[in-house]
N, C-alpha and C positions, 0 to 999 in steps of 0.2 A: 184530262182527256188521253191526256201516256198510260195513264194507268191503265182505262178499258182498251186501247189498245196491243197493248204488250198482253197485258191476260188474251183475246181475244187470237192475237197473233200468234203468242204457242201455244195457245189450245190446236188451234190449226193444223199449226206444224205437228204436233202428236200427234193426230189423225190423218197425215198428207206421209209420214214414212211410217208410221205404223199401218196402212191400207199398200204404202210399195211394199215391206218389206213380206205381208201375206197374200199377196198379188196370186204369187207361184203356186199355192196350198188351198188341195182340192175339198172345202167345205160342205160339200154336197156327203160326201162320207162319213162315215162314225167320228175314226181316226186323226183325221183332216181339222176336224169344229172341236170336238171334245179335247181332244191330247197332240193337238198341232203338227200332226204328221207323223207326232215321236221323231219331231225335229230339234228341241232344244238343247241349248248348249249351258253350262256353267253361271257363265256371267246373268245370259235372260236370266234362266232358274232364276238365281241369287237377286236380280233387284227386283223382279216378280213376287216373291215372296212377301219380300221386304216391304217391296207398295200395298201388296195382299192384305198384311199383319199393317201395318205402319200406316192407315189413317187415320181420320178426323175422329173415331175413338176412344184411340188411342190418346193422339197430340192434345183433345182439350180437358177427357175424362185424366186420364192421366196427370196432365197437367193441373190438370182440378183437383185432382187428392193432395198434390203436392203439393197445392198454394197452404193448403189446410193441414196435413198431417208431417212434409217433407220429406227428406229423401227413402225415406224406408219403402217409401212405395212402387222402390228403383230395380223389388222382385218380380214382380212381369215380366222387365224384359231381361234381369242380370237371369234369371234361374232359366228366362229359355233358355239361352246360349246348351245348356245342358241336354236341354231335351231334344238341339235340333240336331245338337254330335249323337245321342244315344240311336233316335233315329236316322244318321246319317251310316252308319255304323253296322248298326245289329237289323234292325225292320227293315231300311232299305232293299238290302241284298235280299229279302225274305219276297217281297212284295212284289221287287220284279222282276226276280225269276219266277212269277207265277202269270205274267205278264196279262197281268188284270190295271182296266181299268176306271173300277170305285173302290170306297172296303168292301163295300153292301156287296159287290163280289168275293170278293175274298172271305166271308162271311158266308155266300150261299156254297162254297166249295168243301169249310167245314165240317155247317152246318148243313143247311139244307133250305128252301126256297123260302120258306117261312119265317124263319130266323131272317133271310137277306131284307125281305120285305118290310119287318118292321124298323127292325135300324132306318132304311129307308123314308120311312115315314117317322119316326123321328128326328135324322139330319134337317131332315125340310121341315116340318114343324118346327124347333129350333131355329133354320134359319128364318123362316117369315114373322113371327114372333116375337126373337128375339135379337136376332143377328142384321138384319138387311134394315129394319125401322133404327135399330143405335146410330147405323152405320150416316142412316141420314139424319136423323135430330143432328147428332152432334158431327155433322156439315154444315147442314143449316142455321146453329148453333155462329161457328166459326163465324160463318161469312153476312148476316146477320150480326153480330156486336161487332167484328173487323169495320166494318164498310156503313155500319148504322143505319144501317136500312130502310126502320120503321119510319126515321124522323124525314131518308132521304123519298122517300112511296110513298108516304103518310098516310101510313099501314098502322096496327096496331102493333103489337111486338108478336101475338095469336097467328093474326092475318099473315105477317109476312113467311112466319117459319111453315105456317102449310103451303107460302107462296115456292119459298125456297127449296122444300119436301118435293114438290112435284114437277119446278123446273128443274131438280140434280135429277130424281128417278127416271124421268122420259128421253130426258140423253142418255141417262146408262144403259135403258132401255135399246134404245138406239144401239148403241155402243156394242154393248156384250150381243143382242139379238143376231145380230148384221156381223158381225164380226169376228164371234166362236174363238178359243183362247190365241192362239199365234198372234191375231188382234191385240187381246189385253196383254200376254204377254210382252209383247213386245213395245206395246203405249207404256205399260209398266216400268216396265225398263228404264224406259226417257225422264221417267218422268217423278222413280227413284234417284234419281238424281242429280236433279235441278228439286226433292225434297230435302234428302240429304245434306247439297249444300245453302238450300235459304235457311230451313231449321236452322243450321247450324250458326244464321245470321245472327237468326232471336236473342241467342246468349251471349251471342259475341255483342250484338248493341246495344242489349237489357245491360252490360256493366261495366262496358263502357259508358250511360247512361248512370249510374250507381255509382264507378270513381273518377266519374271528371273529366274523362277522357282518358283513364289507363286500368285496362280488363286484368290485374296483378291488383288495383288498390279497388277493385268493384269483388271480385275475390275476397278479400282478403274485409275488408267492412259487409261481407253476405256471414262468411263465417263466425269473426266475433262478435252482431252484434244478431244472429238468431244460430245460437248452436241446437237446442232443441232441433230444430231442419236439419240435423245433420248427424240426428239423433239412430242407428237404421234398427233400433230396438221397438220405439215406441214407444206408448201407456200401452196401461191395462184397454181404450178401450179405440186404440187403438185399428186399424180398415185393414193388415194384415199385421196381428201380433207374429212375435216372430217367431213361438215354438211352430208356427202354421206354417213356418218354407221345409221341414220335415214331414209335417202331414199331408195336406189338402192342395198345398199350389206345388208339386211336384204332378204330382194327379192330373193336374189340369194343366201345365203345358205340353204332360204326356198325353192329353187327351187333343189339344191345339196341333200338335206337328204332330203327332204319331199315327194318326190315325183322322185327322178330321179333312173330309176329302175338300174342301174349296182351297186348301193346305199345301196338302197331297197329289192333288189332277196336274200343277206346276211339274212334281219331279218327276212322273208318271210318263209326261212328254217331252223326257229326258231323248238323248240320241240313244245314248243307254248310263249303266249302272256306274261310270263313269265318270261322267257327266254328274249325273244323278246325285251323287254325293260330292262333289265339288262343287257342285252351287250352293244345296246345306249351309256344307262348314264353310262354304267366305260370306253368308246369307247370321251366318249366327257369330261370326266376326266382330260382324257393322250390328248386329244384334248387341252385343256385347256393347259395344258405345252407344247404342242408340239413348241413354239415360241422360246423356248434355242434353240429347230434343225434345223429350217427352219429359221429363224429370225440373229441373237442373230450369227452365223456365217458367217456372210453377214458385219457385222457392225464392226468386228473382220478385212478379208482380207481388207478393206480399208484399215485400220489402218497400215496392215504389207503390203498392196501393194501401199501404197500413195494417192491411189485413179486410179492408173492405170493399166489399162488392156484394153484390146480394142475393144471386151466385157462383159457385168458384167454380162453377165451369165454362164461367164469361174474364178466367185470369190468361190465356193464352189467348184470346183474340184480341183482348184488351191492349194486353204486352204488344203485340203486333201492333196496335196501331197505335201505341204513342209511342216505340221506343224505335220502330222499322222504318227510315228512309220516304219519302215517296214516289220517290224515282224507284226502289225495288216491291212497291206495294202490287201494281199487274203483275208480272213478273211469281212475285211468291203464292195471292190469291191464282196462279194459276195453274201454280205445280200441284198447291194446294184443290184444287178444285181435280187436280188429276189423283190425287192421290184416293180422295173421297169415288173420283167415279173408276178406279181399282180396286175397292173391293169392294163394289156398288157391281158392277162387273162380274167378279170374280164368284161371287155367288149367284148371282143367277144362271153365268156357266154351270159353275157348281151341280146345282140345284136343277138344268135341264137338262146334265151329265145325268145325273142318280136317278130320274124321273125317265129319260129315253132308255138307259140300260137296264132299270132293276124295276121301273113299274111297265112301260109302255107295251112292253117286245113281254116279257112275262104274266100280264093281268090284260093287257088292250088289245097288242095284237098279234099275237105268236110267230105269224111269220112277218111282222115286216120288214122292212128295204134299211139296208144304210140311209136311204133320201127320207121314209118315211120317220124315221124313227132321230134325224134328226131336226124335222120340221117342227117335230109330236113335243119334245124336249123345248126346239123356240117357244113353242104357245106356252107347254105350260112355264119359265122362266118371264112370260110376258104376265103369265099371269099371279103369278108367285114376287112379281114387281112391285103390279098396281097394289093386292094387298099389302104391301110394307108401306108403301106411303102412304097409303089410308090408317094405320098402326104408328106408323112415326112421331110424328107432334101426341102422340097418347102420354110418351113417356116422359114430357118435358119435366112434369112435375115429382119425376124420381128423388122418396127423400131422403139415402145416399148419397149421392150423387150420381152422374152417369155411368162412371164405371162400377163401380163398387155393386149397380143394379143390376147391370152387364154380367157380369162375374158370378153374382147369386145366383141370375134364372141360368147363367149355360147354365148351372149344375144338374138342373131335371135331363141334359141327355146326354152330358161328357160320363159324365161315372158311367149308368146303365153303359152306353157303349165302348167306353172303355176298359170298362167288365171285359164286353163279353170277348173285346178280340186279344185280350189279352190270353184267357182261361184257348180260346182259340191259338193260340201260340202256344202255351206249352204244355197240349193237354192231347192226348191220343187216342179217350176214349169216352169223355160230357158227349154225351149227348146231345144236338138240336132242341129238347125240352125243357132240357138245363137251363139253354144260351135265354127258352121265350121266358122263362121265369124270369132271369137276377136280368132280365132289362125292364120287364113288367115293377115288378118288388123298387125295383134303383131306384126308376121314376117316382111313381106311387110315393112310397119312403122318405124320400125327397123331400116330395111336395106334399107332403104331409106331414115334415118336421120344421120344413121354413116355413108354409104359411097357412101352418093351420094350428101347429103347438106352440112354435116360434113366439108368436103373437101374445099367446094367451101368455108364457111364463116374463114378459118383458110386459105386457100393460097390466098383472098383473104386481111388478117390480116397481112400475113407478108410480102406480096406485098408492103402494105403500107406504117409498118413499114420502108422496105427497100426506101422506096421514101423520107424515113425524114429521113435516115441517120441509121435507129437503126443496129448494130451490136454486141451488148453483149449476148451474146450465154444466159443469165440468163432471158436479159429484155425478147427476144425470145421466150424463153420458155411460162414467160406467158404472152405475149401475144398469144401468140399460144393454150393457155390453157382457157385463157376468151376468143378470139373466139367465142365459143358452150358448149355448158353444158357440165357435163361431162357425162360417158355414165352410173355410175349407178341412174344418175338425171334422163336423156332420159326413163333408162330403168324404172322408176317409175311412171314418166310420164306417161307413157305408159298405163303400170298398169293399175293405173287408169284413163286411156280413154278404154280402152279391156273391164274393167268391167267396168264398161255405160251402153258403147253400148249391149253386152250382155242382162245386165238389161231393159234396155231399149227395148232391140227386147224379153226379153221373158213378158213387161208388152205390149207387143204389141201383141204376138204369144203365150200364153204362153200353157202350155202341158194340154191335157185335165183332166187329173188328177196325186195328190199328189207323188212322187217318192218316191218310198218306201226302202230302201237299205238292199242287200239279201245280207243272212244271212247266213252261214253253222257250221257244228262242226267238222272239219278236226283239230280242233287246240282245245287244252285247252287257251281261253280267258280272265281266270281269274288275275286280271291287279297282281302286285305288288306292294306290298301295299306300303314299301316307294319309291317309285316314286319320287310324288312329293317333297317329302321331298327331296331327294337327290337332285333334278332337281332346288329347290330350293336355294342351298345351293350351293352348281359348277353357277348357275348364276349372285351368291353375289360371287365372288373369280372371272368372267371374269370382275365384274360392281370395282370388285375393285385397278383392274389394269391402268385403267382407269383413278384410281383418281389422283395413284403413281404418272403417268406417265406426 
């Protein structure tokens, strides 16, 4: 009963604080609803960035990978800090100087309406098919496992999953559609503090359990008992071969932190460039420490459960249920619920922004008022959320684990979008037709590679292994990994190929005039004077972790 009271109480407290903080914001204007009236400070931005990113699919999925593979999966978190620094120091000044609301707006200014529409559709399809369902599924799995809901409710695992998905989805839709960006950002800040504190408690209690009341003994026992879990290079069949850090890994990070609307919208709502840069850099510093929350518990779970779990993605919620004292359960459930809602809300709010600004005003009602644009965006967000709730339970059987599946599926739209942004930033004569070809070829080639060609080669290699009498699981895993290039390598290859295609088209059919970036005085674009120094320090810290391991 105490857990339920603390869960409900904390959740309501966050909602009341968010309402109080946003009561003076004009949610009927486009800037007010989509960009929080350009009023966000550095700390709010940092908290919102972290909680938008650090949700159940990160905590559950990445700990699930750490359960099976160990510390090597920390690359998804530590290298993100470097991408955030690049975004803050080099990309953000250009974005904010143009006063843009969405990334496709930049694309429209650099290329044309058609390219913007293609990129917007690509963003939205990726959100509804991949990202929103992953957030809902992972959150539902966490709650179902932590509280053993199938037994408590007397339902099957599948029925419980559907119930959780729709419960979380409906609450999230109400929050995001009616609250706007500022409500989302303020609640993010509160929940991010709670999640960081609660998230740190899990490895602490886990190490105490392993070390018979001593954290240092727990660390020593974990290190000595499972040295293979602390090998940053991993095996041949690792989900992140070491070489991918130098190819597709950084491209994925640059897409997510440098061109992804759902992330950058928080920064576009900054009071000025200085606050935006400080917010992103502060988030990068915390991001460097996040593996303690999203990697270490997975390794602890491997030790406690002796590697025996039906589904690796259950590692984190089962660990929470095992080591967290009952008095903390309700509060932790509340902040985890807040994290799930944060990512879901952020996706819906950004989707509403993309649709309202980049599609509705352009193709549905060109003379739409700001109020009409906001209403259309809200309605679209509602539809997108419902579609995501239908798709979410269908990814329950992803064979390679939730997080690995999510990252591979993201390649269908992340690399094509990044390619267009890079060409837009660093060239002046490449025409719009090159961008269109680059986006389409990127989506088609990656889809063919990963969903047609790869299965053919993998199945062929496994069939040959069976004919040769190979049945050892580890050997088969290595054969499967060597049958086709890793998807991060494929991303890097296609990135270079699409860049070459766009440059070639630009050489044959260049623009008549050089592109001149748009500029506005929507906010002050005076940079933070310590941005470069702070970024260099954080980058050095990230690189040091690889020297340690």
